N, CA, C, O and the ligand as a Tripos MOL2 file, in Angstrom:
@<TRIPOS>MOLECULE
protein
  273   271    69     0     0
PROTEIN
NO_CHARGES

@<TRIPOS>ATOM
      1 N        -125.4850   81.5340  -64.1530 N.3       1 MET1
      2 CA       -126.8450   81.6210  -63.6360 C.3       1 MET1
      3 C        -126.8350   81.8980  -62.1390 C.2       1 MET1
      4 O        -126.1910   81.1910  -61.3650 O.2       1 MET1
      5 N        -127.5340   82.9000  -61.7620 N.am      2 PRO2
      6 CA       -127.4800   83.2900  -60.3490 C.3       2 PRO2
      7 C        -128.2350   82.3280  -59.4450 C.2       2 PRO2
      8 O        -129.2950   81.8050  -59.7900 O.2       2 PRO2
      9 N        -127.6640   82.1240  -58.3140 N.am      3 ILE3
     10 CA       -128.3250   81.2910  -57.3050 C.3       3 ILE3
     11 C        -128.7390   82.1870  -56.1500 C.2       3 ILE3
     12 O        -127.9460   82.9650  -55.6210 O.2       3 ILE3
     13 N        -129.9810   82.0560  -55.7840 N.am      4 PHE4
     14 CA       -130.4640   82.8540  -54.6640 C.3       4 PHE4
     15 C        -130.8580   81.9470  -53.5160 C.2       4 PHE4
     16 O        -131.3840   80.8500  -53.6990 O.2       4 PHE4
     17 N        -130.5870   82.4400  -52.3530 N.am      5 GLU5
     18 CA       -130.9780   81.6920  -51.1650 C.3       5 GLU5
     19 C        -132.3000   82.2290  -50.6490 C.2       5 GLU5
     20 O        -132.5360   83.4360  -50.6120 O.2       5 GLU5
     21 N        -133.1280   81.3270  -50.2650 N.am      6 TYR6
     22 CA       -134.4150   81.7160  -49.7050 C.3       6 TYR6
     23 C        -134.5940   81.0480  -48.3530 C.2       6 TYR6
     24 O        -134.1320   79.9340  -48.1060 O.2       6 TYR6
     25 N        -135.2740   81.7710  -47.5030 N.am      7 LYS7
     26 CA       -135.5730   81.2100  -46.1940 C.3       7 LYS7
     27 C        -137.0840   81.1680  -46.0120 C.2       7 LYS7
     28 O        -137.7860   82.1470  -46.2660 O.2       7 LYS7
     29 N        -137.5610   80.0320  -45.5740 N.am      8 CYS8
     30 CA       -138.9870   79.8660  -45.3530 C.3       8 CYS8
     31 C        -139.3770   80.5870  -44.0680 C.2       8 CYS8
     32 O        -138.7800   80.3860  -43.0100 O.2       8 CYS8
     33 N        -140.3890   81.4240  -44.1920 N.am      9 LYS9
     34 CA       -140.8310   82.1590  -43.0060 C.3       9 LYS9
     35 C        -141.6010   81.2550  -42.0580 C.2       9 LYS9
     36 O        -141.7910   81.5720  -40.8840 O.2       9 LYS9
     37 N        -142.0290   80.1490  -42.5810 N.am     10 LYS10
     38 CA       -142.8690   79.2770  -41.7750 C.3      10 LYS10
     39 C        -142.0240   78.3400  -40.9070 C.2      10 LYS10
     40 O        -142.2140   78.2590  -39.6940 O.2      10 LYS10
     41 N        -141.1000   77.6450  -41.5430 N.am     11 CYS11
     42 CA       -140.3430   76.6500  -40.7860 C.3      11 CYS11
     43 C        -138.8680   77.0260  -40.6610 C.2      11 CYS11
     44 O        -138.1150   76.3630  -39.9480 O.2      11 CYS11
     45 N        -138.4610   78.0760  -41.3460 N.am     12 GLY12
     46 CA       -137.0890   78.5290  -41.2170 C.3      12 GLY12
     47 C        -136.1010   77.7750  -42.0790 C.2      12 GLY12
     48 O        -134.8940   77.9980  -41.9840 O.2      12 GLY12
     49 N        -136.5910   76.9010  -42.9030 N.am     13 HIS13
     50 CA       -135.7190   76.1280  -43.7780 C.3      13 HIS13
     51 C        -135.0830   77.0370  -44.8280 C.2      13 HIS13
     52 O        -135.7560   77.8760  -45.4250 O.2      13 HIS13
     53 N        -133.8040   76.8640  -45.0400 N.am     14 VAL14
     54 CA       -133.1040   77.6680  -46.0310 C.3      14 VAL14
     55 C        -132.7690   76.8150  -47.2290 C.2      14 VAL14
     56 O        -132.2470   75.7090  -47.0870 O.2      14 VAL14
     57 N        -133.0670   77.3240  -48.4060 N.am     15 MET15
     58 CA       -132.8130   76.5590  -49.6260 C.3      15 MET15
     59 C        -132.3400   77.4820  -50.7270 C.2      15 MET15
     60 O        -132.4460   78.7040  -50.6240 O.2      15 MET15
     61 N        -131.8230   76.8910  -51.7670 N.am     16 GLU16
     62 CA       -131.3040   77.6810  -52.8770 C.3      16 GLU16
     63 C        -132.1100   77.4130  -54.1380 C.2      16 GLU16
     64 O        -132.5420   76.2910  -54.4030 O.2      16 GLU16
     65 N        -132.2930   78.4580  -54.8920 N.am     17 PHE17
     66 CA       -132.9830   78.3080  -56.1650 C.3      17 PHE17
     67 C        -132.1750   78.9800  -57.2690 C.2      17 PHE17
     68 O        -131.5790   80.0410  -57.0810 O.2      17 PHE17
     69 N        -132.1760   78.3450  -58.3880 N.am     18 LEU18
     70 CA       -131.6110   78.9740  -59.5720 C.3      18 LEU18
     71 C        -132.6700   79.8540  -60.2040 C.2      18 LEU18
     72 O        -133.8150   79.4350  -60.3770 O.2      18 LEU18
     73 N        -132.2950   81.0510  -60.5430 N.am     19 GLU19
     74 CA       -133.2650   81.9160  -61.1820 C.3      19 GLU19
     75 C        -132.7340   82.3910  -62.5160 C.2      19 GLU19
     76 O        -131.6820   83.0240  -62.6100 O.2      19 GLU19
     77 N        -133.4840   82.0690  -63.5250 N.am     20 LYS20
     78 CA       -133.0250   82.3870  -64.8710 C.3      20 LYS20
     79 C        -133.2850   83.8340  -65.2270 C.2      20 LYS20
     80 O        -132.5520   84.4250  -66.0200 O.2      20 LYS20
     81 N        -134.3020   84.3950  -64.6590 N.am     21 SER21
     82 CA       -134.6100   85.7790  -64.9810 C.3      21 SER21
     83 C        -134.8080   86.5880  -63.7040 C.2      21 SER21
     84 O        -134.9400   86.0420  -62.6090 O.2      21 SER21
     85 N        -134.8240   87.8710  -63.8790 N.am     22 ALA22
     86 CA       -135.0070   88.7330  -62.7100 C.3      22 ALA22
     87 C        -136.4170   88.6130  -62.1680 C.2      22 ALA22
     88 O        -136.6730   88.8300  -60.9830 O.2      22 ALA22
     89 N        -137.3080   88.2690  -63.0520 N.am     23 ASN23
     90 CA       -138.6870   88.1060  -62.6310 C.3      23 ASN23
     91 C        -138.8420   86.7330  -61.9790 C.2      23 ASN23
     92 O        -139.1300   85.7340  -62.6380 O.2      23 ASN23
     93 N        -138.6490   86.7220  -60.7090 N.am     24 ALA24
     94 CA       -138.6270   85.4600  -59.9960 C.3      24 ALA24
     95 C        -139.9900   84.8060  -59.9630 C.2      24 ALA24
     96 O        -141.0080   85.4310  -59.6660 O.2      24 ALA24
     97 N        -139.9700   83.5640  -60.2710 N.am     25 SER25
     98 CA       -141.2090   82.8200  -60.1460 C.3      25 SER25
     99 C        -141.4370   82.4790  -58.6800 C.2      25 SER25
    100 O        -140.5630   82.6760  -57.8350 O.2      25 SER25
    101 N        -142.5820   81.9820  -58.4070 N.am     26 LYS26
    102 CA       -142.9050   81.7190  -57.0210 C.3      26 LYS26
    103 C        -142.3200   80.3850  -56.5800 C.2      26 LYS26
    104 O        -142.5130   79.3510  -57.2200 O.2      26 LYS26
    105 N        -141.6220   80.4420  -55.4990 N.am     27 HIS27
    106 CA       -141.0350   79.2250  -54.9710 C.3      27 HIS27
    107 C        -141.8250   78.7480  -53.7700 C.2      27 HIS27
    108 O        -142.5030   79.5170  -53.0890 O.2      27 HIS27
    109 N        -141.7160   77.4820  -53.5420 N.am     28 ILE28
    110 CA       -142.3230   76.9530  -52.3320 C.3      28 ILE28
    111 C        -141.2610   76.2150  -51.5360 C.2      28 ILE28
    112 O        -140.2970   75.6780  -52.0820 O.2      28 ILE28
    113 N        -141.4680   76.2080  -50.2520 N.am     29 CYS29
    114 CA       -140.5210   75.5320  -49.3760 C.3      29 CYS29
    115 C        -140.5210   74.0370  -49.6710 C.2      29 CYS29
    116 O        -141.5700   73.3980  -49.7550 O.2      29 CYS29
    117 N        -139.3240   73.5060  -49.8250 N.am     30 GLU30
    118 CA       -139.2340   72.0910  -50.1490 C.3      30 GLU30
    119 C        -139.4670   71.2180  -48.9200 C.2      30 GLU30
    120 O        -139.5660   69.9950  -49.0170 O.2      30 GLU30
    121 N        -139.5470   71.8500  -47.8010 N.am     31 LYS31
    122 CA       -139.7090   71.0920  -46.5670 C.3      31 LYS31
    123 C        -141.1710   71.0760  -46.1010 C.2      31 LYS31
    124 O        -141.7390   70.0140  -45.8470 O.2      31 LYS31
    125 N        -141.7630   72.2600  -45.9940 N.am     32 CYS32
    126 CA       -143.1220   72.3250  -45.4660 C.3      32 CYS32
    127 C        -144.1210   72.7640  -46.5240 C.2      32 CYS32
    128 O        -145.3100   72.9160  -46.2420 O.2      32 CYS32
    129 N        -143.6390   72.9660  -47.7330 N.am     33 LYS33
    130 CA       -144.4850   73.3770  -48.8660 C.3      33 LYS33
    131 C        -145.1040   74.7430  -48.6660 C.2      33 LYS33
    132 O        -146.0550   75.1080  -49.3570 O.2      33 LYS33
    133 N        -144.5740   75.4900  -47.7350 N.am     34 GLY34
    134 CA       -145.0810   76.8350  -47.5170 C.3      34 GLY34
    135 C        -144.6520   77.7530  -48.6520 C.2      34 GLY34
    136 O        -143.6410   77.5130  -49.3130 O.2      34 GLY34
    137 N        -145.4150   78.7830  -48.8650 N.am     35 SER35
    138 CA       -145.1270   79.6860  -49.9800 C.3      35 SER35
    139 C        -144.5960   81.0360  -49.5040 C.2      35 SER35
    140 O        -144.3880   81.9440  -50.3080 O.2      35 SER35
    141 N        -144.3820   81.1610  -48.2210 N.am     36 SER36
    142 CA       -143.8600   82.4230  -47.7120 C.3      36 SER36
    143 C        -142.3480   82.3400  -47.5680 C.2      36 SER36
    144 O        -141.8170   81.9850  -46.5160 O.2      36 SER36
    145 N        -141.6830   82.6770  -48.6500 N.am     37 LEU37
    146 CA       -140.2270   82.6380  -48.6240 C.3      37 LEU37
    147 C        -139.6760   84.0380  -48.7570 C.2      37 LEU37
    148 O        -140.2260   84.8750  -49.4730 O.2      37 LEU37
    149 N        -138.6000   84.2790  -48.0670 N.am     38 GLU38
    150 CA       -137.9450   85.5680  -48.2320 C.3      38 GLU38
    151 C        -136.5430   85.3490  -48.7380 C.2      38 GLU38
    152 O        -135.8400   84.4320  -48.3120 O.2      38 GLU38
    153 N        -136.1560   86.2000  -49.6450 N.am     39 ARG39
    154 CA       -134.8460   86.0390  -50.2520 C.3      39 ARG39
    155 C        -133.7630   86.4950  -49.2930 C.2      39 ARG39
    156 O        -133.8840   87.5250  -48.6290 O.2      39 ARG39
    157 N        -132.7220   85.7170  -49.2390 N.am     40 ILE40
    158 CA       -131.5900   86.0780  -48.4060 C.3      40 ILE40
    159 C        -130.4730   86.5770  -49.3030 C.2      40 ILE40
    160 O        -130.0880   85.9210  -50.2710 O.2      40 ILE40
    161 N        -129.9690   87.7320  -48.9690 N.am     41 LEU41
    162 CA       -128.8380   88.2320  -49.7260 C.3      41 LEU41
    163 C        -127.5670   87.6550  -49.1430 C.2      41 LEU41
    164 O        -127.0850   88.0760  -48.0910 O.2      41 LEU41
    165 N        -127.0440   86.6840  -49.8540 N.am     42 SER42
    166 CA       -125.9220   85.9270  -49.3030 C.3      42 SER42
    167 C        -124.6190   86.3440  -49.9480 C.2      42 SER42
    168 O        -123.6960   85.5410  -50.0830 O.2      42 SER42
    169 N        -124.5470   87.5920  -50.3410 N.am     43 THR43
    170 CA       -123.3630   88.0450  -51.0480 C.3      43 THR43
    171 C        -122.1080   87.9240  -50.1960 C.2      43 THR43
    172 O        -121.0940   87.3830  -50.6370 O.2      43 THR43
    173 N        -122.1840   88.4220  -48.9990 N.am     44 PHE44
    174 CA       -120.9950   88.3630  -48.1540 C.3      44 PHE44
    175 C        -121.3660   87.9680  -46.7330 C.2      44 PHE44
    176 O        -120.7390   88.4070  -45.7690 O.2      44 PHE44
    177 N        -122.3720   87.1490  -46.6170 N.am     45 SER45
    178 CA       -122.8060   86.7630  -45.2820 C.3      45 SER45
    179 C        -122.7780   85.2600  -45.1170 C.2      45 SER45
    180 O        -123.8190   84.6080  -45.0420 O.2      45 SER45
    181 N        -121.5970   84.7290  -45.0610 N.am     46 THR46
    182 CA       -121.4760   83.2910  -44.8700 C.3      46 THR46
    183 C        -121.2130   82.9670  -43.4130 C.2      46 THR46
    184 O        -121.0530   81.8100  -43.0250 O.2      46 THR46
    185 N        -121.1730   84.0210  -42.6240 N.am     47 LYS47
    186 CA       -120.9540   83.8030  -41.2040 C.3      47 LYS47
    187 C        -122.2030   83.1870  -40.5690 C.2      47 LYS47
    188 O        -123.3200   83.6740  -40.7440 O.2      47 LYS47
    189 N        -121.9780   82.1210  -39.8380 N.am     48 GLN48
    190 CA       -123.1010   81.4570  -39.2110 C.3      48 GLN48
    191 C        -122.7830   81.1110  -37.7740 C.2      48 GLN48
    192 O        -121.7070   80.6040  -37.4580 O.2      48 GLN48
    193 N        -123.7170   81.3890  -36.9350 N.am     49 ASP49
    194 CA       -123.5320   81.0220  -35.5400 C.3      49 ASP49
    195 C        -123.8160   79.5430  -35.3540 C.2      49 ASP49
    196 O        -124.4490   78.9050  -36.1950 O.2      49 ASP49
    197 N        -123.3530   79.0250  -34.2720 N.am     50 SER50
    198 CA       -123.5730   77.6100  -34.0170 C.3      50 SER50
    199 C        -125.0130   77.3370  -33.6160 C.2      50 SER50
    200 O        -125.5080   76.2190  -33.7530 O.2      50 SER50
    201 N        -125.6730   78.3640  -33.1240 N.am     51 GLY51
    202 CA       -127.0660   78.2020  -32.7460 C.3      51 GLY51
    203 C        -127.9340   77.9330  -33.9570 C.2      51 GLY51
    204 O        -127.6650   78.4410  -35.0460 O.2      51 GLY51
    205 N        -128.9530   77.1520  -33.7770 N.am     52 SER52
    206 CA       -129.8030   76.7950  -34.8980 C.3      52 SER52
    207 C        -130.7500   77.9300  -35.2570 C.2      52 SER52
    208 O        -131.0240   78.1610  -36.4350 O.2      52 SER52
    209 N        -131.2430   78.6260  -34.2740 N.am     53 ALA53
    210 CA       -132.1940   79.6850  -34.5400 C.3      53 ALA53
    211 C        -131.4840   80.8930  -35.1320 C.2      53 ALA53
    212 O        -130.5630   81.4450  -34.5300 O.2      53 ALA53
    213 N        -131.9120   81.2820  -36.2850 N.am     54 SER54
    214 CA       -131.2810   82.4110  -36.9440 C.3      54 SER54
    215 C        -132.0900   83.6840  -36.7540 C.2      54 SER54
    216 O        -131.9040   84.6660  -37.4730 O.2      54 SER54
    217 N        -132.9530   83.6580  -35.8180 N.am     55 GLN55
    218 CA       -133.7780   84.8320  -35.5550 C.3      55 GLN55
    219 C        -132.9160   85.9200  -34.9260 C.2      55 GLN55
    220 O        -132.2220   85.6890  -33.9360 O.2      55 GLN55
    221 N        -132.9730   87.0830  -35.5050 N.am     56 GLY56
    222 CA       -132.1710   88.1710  -34.9820 C.3      56 GLY56
    223 C        -132.7470   88.7190  -33.7020 C.2      56 GLY56
    224 O        -133.9490   88.6170  -33.4560 O.2      56 GLY56
    225 N        -131.9140   89.2850  -32.9080 N.am     57 ASN57
    226 CA       -132.3690   89.8760  -31.6540 C.3      57 ASN57
    227 C        -132.4640   91.3880  -31.7590 C.2      57 ASN57
    228 O        -132.5540   92.0910  -30.7520 O.2      57 ASN57
    229 N        -132.4430   91.8730  -32.9790 N.am     58 ASP58
    230 CA       -132.4140   93.3070  -33.1590 C.3      58 ASP58
    231 C        -133.6970   93.9710  -32.6730 C.2      58 ASP58
    232 O        -133.6950   95.1170  -32.2240 O.2      58 ASP58
    233 N        -134.7940   93.2180  -32.7750 N.am     59 SER59
    234 CA       -136.0830   93.8160  -32.4440 C.3      59 SER59
    235 C        -136.2930   93.9330  -30.9500 C.2      59 SER59
    236 O        -137.2710   94.5330  -30.5030 O.2      59 SER59
    237 N        -135.3880   93.3660  -30.1750 N.am     60 CYS60
    238 CA       -135.5470   93.4110  -28.7410 C.3      60 CYS60
    239 C        -134.4320   94.2430  -28.1220 C.2      60 CYS60
    240 O        -133.2960   93.7770  -28.0400 O.2      60 CYS60
    241 N        -134.7220   95.4310  -27.6970 N.am     61 PRO61
    242 CA       -133.6800   96.3140  -27.1770 C.3      61 PRO61
    243 C        -133.1160   95.8470  -25.8400 C.2      61 PRO61
    244 O        -131.9550   96.1150  -25.5270 O.2      61 PRO61
    245 N        -133.8960   95.1780  -25.0830 N.am     62 THR62
    246 CA       -133.4270   94.7870  -23.7670 C.3      62 THR62
    247 C        -132.9070   93.3650  -23.7110 C.2      62 THR62
    248 O        -132.1830   92.9920  -22.7880 O.2      62 THR62
    249 N        -133.2820   92.5720  -24.7080 N.am     63 GLY63
    250 CA       -132.8550   91.1830  -24.7190 C.3      63 GLY63
    251 C        -133.7400   90.2920  -23.8810 C.2      63 GLY63
    252 O        -133.4490   89.1090  -23.7010 O.2      63 GLY63
    253 N        -134.8070   90.8480  -23.3720 N.am     64 THR64
    254 CA       -135.6850   90.0400  -22.5240 C.3      64 THR64
    255 C        -137.0540   89.8450  -23.1370 C.2      64 THR64
    256 O        -137.9270   89.2180  -22.5380 O.2      64 THR64
    257 N        -137.2440   90.3820  -24.3310 N.am     65 CYS65
    258 CA       -138.5450   90.2270  -24.9420 C.3      65 CYS65
    259 C        -138.7650   88.7680  -25.3360 C.2      65 CYS65
    260 O        -137.8770   88.1400  -25.9130 O.2      65 CYS65
    261 N        -139.9120   88.2440  -25.0340 N.am     66 PRO66
    262 CA       -140.1850   86.8480  -25.3850 C.3      66 PRO66
    263 C        -140.4700   86.7030  -26.8720 C.2      66 PRO66
    264 O        -141.2250   87.4830  -27.4520 O.2      66 PRO66
    265 N        -139.8610   85.7020  -27.4760 N.am     67 PHE67
    266 CA       -140.1630   85.4160  -28.8680 C.3      67 PHE67
    267 C        -141.3110   84.4230  -28.9260 C.2      67 PHE67
    268 O        -141.5000   83.5880  -28.0420 O.2      67 PHE67
    269 N        -142.0290   84.5450  -29.9490 N.am     68 SER68
    270 CA       -143.1760   83.6890  -30.2670 C.3      68 SER68
    271 C        -144.4570   84.4400  -30.0020 C.2      68 SER68
    272 O        -145.5440   83.8990  -30.2050 O.2      68 SER68
    273 ZN       -140.8710   75.6830  -44.8050 Zn       69 ZN69
@<TRIPOS>BOND
     1     1     2 1
     2     2     3 1
     3     3     4 2
     4     3     5 am
     5     5     6 1
     6     6     7 1
     7     7     8 2
     8     7     9 am
     9     9    10 1
    10    10    11 1
    11    11    12 2
    12    11    13 am
    13    13    14 1
    14    14    15 1
    15    15    16 2
    16    15    17 am
    17    17    18 1
    18    18    19 1
    19    19    20 2
    20    19    21 am
    21    21    22 1
    22    22    23 1
    23    23    24 2
    24    23    25 am
    25    25    26 1
    26    26    27 1
    27    27    28 2
    28    27    29 am
    29    29    30 1
    30    30    31 1
    31    31    32 2
    32    31    33 am
    33    33    34 1
    34    34    35 1
    35    35    36 2
    36    35    37 am
    37    37    38 1
    38    38    39 1
    39    39    40 2
    40    39    41 am
    41    41    42 1
    42    42    43 1
    43    43    44 2
    44    43    45 am
    45    45    46 1
    46    46    47 1
    47    47    48 2
    48    47    49 am
    49    49    50 1
    50    50    51 1
    51    51    52 2
    52    51    53 am
    53    53    54 1
    54    54    55 1
    55    55    56 2
    56    55    57 am
    57    57    58 1
    58    58    59 1
    59    59    60 2
    60    59    61 am
    61    61    62 1
    62    62    63 1
    63    63    64 2
    64    63    65 am
    65    65    66 1
    66    66    67 1
    67    67    68 2
    68    67    69 am
    69    69    70 1
    70    70    71 1
    71    71    72 2
    72    71    73 am
    73    73    74 1
    74    74    75 1
    75    75    76 2
    76    75    77 am
    77    77    78 1
    78    78    79 1
    79    79    80 2
    80    79    81 am
    81    81    82 1
    82    82    83 1
    83    83    84 2
    84    83    85 am
    85    85    86 1
    86    86    87 1
    87    87    88 2
    88    87    89 am
    89    89    90 1
    90    90    91 1
    91    91    92 2
    92    91    93 am
    93    93    94 1
    94    94    95 1
    95    95    96 2
    96    95    97 am
    97    97    98 1
    98    98    99 1
    99    99   100 2
   100    99   101 am
   101   101   102 1
   102   102   103 1
   103   103   104 2
   104   103   105 am
   105   105   106 1
   106   106   107 1
   107   107   108 2
   108   107   109 am
   109   109   110 1
   110   110   111 1
   111   111   112 2
   112   111   113 am
   113   113   114 1
   114   114   115 1
   115   115   116 2
   116   115   117 am
   117   117   118 1
   118   118   119 1
   119   119   120 2
   120   119   121 am
   121   121   122 1
   122   122   123 1
   123   123   124 2
   124   123   125 am
   125   125   126 1
   126   126   127 1
   127   127   128 2
   128   127   129 am
   129   129   130 1
   130   130   131 1
   131   131   132 2
   132   131   133 am
   133   133   134 1
   134   134   135 1
   135   135   136 2
   136   135   137 am
   137   137   138 1
   138   138   139 1
   139   139   140 2
   140   139   141 am
   141   141   142 1
   142   142   143 1
   143   143   144 2
   144   143   145 am
   145   145   146 1
   146   146   147 1
   147   147   148 2
   148   147   149 am
   149   149   150 1
   150   150   151 1
   151   151   152 2
   152   151   153 am
   153   153   154 1
   154   154   155 1
   155   155   156 2
   156   155   157 am
   157   157   158 1
   158   158   159 1
   159   159   160 2
   160   159   161 am
   161   161   162 1
   162   162   163 1
   163   163   164 2
   164   163   165 am
   165   165   166 1
   166   166   167 1
   167   167   168 2
   168   167   169 am
   169   169   170 1
   170   170   171 1
   171   171   172 2
   172   171   173 am
   173   173   174 1
   174   174   175 1
   175   175   176 2
   176   175   177 am
   177   177   178 1
   178   178   179 1
   179   179   180 2
   180   179   181 am
   181   181   182 1
   182   182   183 1
   183   183   184 2
   184   183   185 am
   185   185   186 1
   186   186   187 1
   187   187   188 2
   188   187   189 am
   189   189   190 1
   190   190   191 1
   191   191   192 2
   192   191   193 am
   193   193   194 1
   194   194   195 1
   195   195   196 2
   196   195   197 am
   197   197   198 1
   198   198   199 1
   199   199   200 2
   200   199   201 am
   201   201   202 1
   202   202   203 1
   203   203   204 2
   204   203   205 am
   205   205   206 1
   206   206   207 1
   207   207   208 2
   208   207   209 am
   209   209   210 1
   210   210   211 1
   211   211   212 2
   212   211   213 am
   213   213   214 1
   214   214   215 1
   215   215   216 2
   216   215   217 am
   217   217   218 1
   218   218   219 1
   219   219   220 2
   220   219   221 am
   221   221   222 1
   222   222   223 1
   223   223   224 2
   224   223   225 am
   225   225   226 1
   226   226   227 1
   227   227   228 2
   228   227   229 am
   229   229   230 1
   230   230   231 1
   231   231   232 2
   232   231   233 am
   233   233   234 1
   234   234   235 1
   235   235   236 2
   236   235   237 am
   237   237   238 1
   238   238   239 1
   239   239   240 2
   240   239   241 am
   241   241   242 1
   242   242   243 1
   243   243   244 2
   244   243   245 am
   245   245   246 1
   246   246   247 1
   247   247   248 2
   248   247   249 am
   249   249   250 1
   250   250   251 1
   251   251   252 2
   252   251   253 am
   253   253   254 1
   254   254   255 1
   255   255   256 2
   256   255   257 am
   257   257   258 1
   258   258   259 1
   259   259   260 2
   260   259   261 am
   261   261   262 1
   262   262   263 1
   263   263   264 2
   264   263   265 am
   265   265   266 1
   266   266   267 1
   267   267   268 2
   268   267   269 am
   269   269   270 1
   270   270   271 1
   271   271   272 2
@<TRIPOS>SUBSTRUCTURE
     1 MET1         2 RESIDUE 1 A MET
     2 PRO2         6 RESIDUE 1 A PRO
     3 ILE3        10 RESIDUE 1 A ILE
     4 PHE4        14 RESIDUE 1 A PHE
     5 GLU5        18 RESIDUE 1 A GLU
     6 TYR6        22 RESIDUE 1 A TYR
     7 LYS7        26 RESIDUE 1 A LYS
     8 CYS8        30 RESIDUE 1 A CYS
     9 LYS9        34 RESIDUE 1 A LYS
    10 LYS10       38 RESIDUE 1 A LYS
    11 CYS11       42 RESIDUE 1 A CYS
    12 GLY12       46 RESIDUE 1 A GLY
    13 HIS13       50 RESIDUE 1 A HIS
    14 VAL14       54 RESIDUE 1 A VAL
    15 MET15       58 RESIDUE 1 A MET
    16 GLU16       62 RESIDUE 1 A GLU
    17 PHE17       66 RESIDUE 1 A PHE
    18 LEU18       70 RESIDUE 1 A LEU
    19 GLU19       74 RESIDUE 1 A GLU
    20 LYS20       78 RESIDUE 1 A LYS
    21 SER21       82 RESIDUE 1 A SER
    22 ALA22       86 RESIDUE 1 A ALA
    23 ASN23       90 RESIDUE 1 A ASN
    24 ALA24       94 RESIDUE 1 A ALA
    25 SER25       98 RESIDUE 1 A SER
    26 LYS26      102 RESIDUE 1 A LYS
    27 HIS27      106 RESIDUE 1 A HIS
    28 ILE28      110 RESIDUE 1 A ILE
    29 CYS29      114 RESIDUE 1 A CYS
    30 GLU30      118 RESIDUE 1 A GLU
    31 LYS31      122 RESIDUE 1 A LYS
    32 CYS32      126 RESIDUE 1 A CYS
    33 LYS33      130 RESIDUE 1 A LYS
    34 GLY34      134 RESIDUE 1 A GLY
    35 SER35      138 RESIDUE 1 A SER
    36 SER36      142 RESIDUE 1 A SER
    37 LEU37      146 RESIDUE 1 A LEU
    38 GLU38      150 RESIDUE 1 A GLU
    39 ARG39      154 RESIDUE 1 A ARG
    40 ILE40      158 RESIDUE 1 A ILE
    41 LEU41      162 RESIDUE 1 A LEU
    42 SER42      166 RESIDUE 1 A SER
    43 THR43      170 RESIDUE 1 A THR
    44 PHE44      174 RESIDUE 1 A PHE
    45 SER45      178 RESIDUE 1 A SER
    46 THR46      182 RESIDUE 1 A THR
    47 LYS47      186 RESIDUE 1 A LYS
    48 GLN48      190 RESIDUE 1 A GLN
    49 ASP49      194 RESIDUE 1 A ASP
    50 SER50      198 RESIDUE 1 A SER
    51 GLY51      202 RESIDUE 1 A GLY
    52 SER52      206 RESIDUE 1 A SER
    53 ALA53      210 RESIDUE 1 A ALA
    54 SER54      214 RESIDUE 1 A SER
    55 GLN55      218 RESIDUE 1 A GLN
    56 GLY56      222 RESIDUE 1 A GLY
    57 ASN57      226 RESIDUE 1 A ASN
    58 ASP58      230 RESIDUE 1 A ASP
    59 SER59      234 RESIDUE 1 A SER
    60 CYS60      238 RESIDUE 1 A CYS
    61 PRO61      242 RESIDUE 1 A PRO
    62 THR62      246 RESIDUE 1 A THR
    63 GLY63      250 RESIDUE 1 A GLY
    64 THR64      254 RESIDUE 1 A THR
    65 CYS65      258 RESIDUE 1 A CYS
    66 PRO66      262 RESIDUE 1 A PRO
    67 PHE67      266 RESIDUE 1 A PHE
    68 SER68      270 RESIDUE 1 A SER
    69 ZN69       273 GROUP 0 **** ****
């Protein structure tokens, strides 16, 4: 049974769900009960930085753009 990782767009909490079928049911964040989750493809991405914020900096070309 495949396990998929989801990340809450609201609080950033990452959790795993078992999915029995390809037609994924709606998940909610177990932390903030938010329903905006995005699936993380964790096939070969176990690399994690020590920083807590997993927000990518790709959207900022100069590195000085303010987040939030
Ligand atoms: Zn959440």
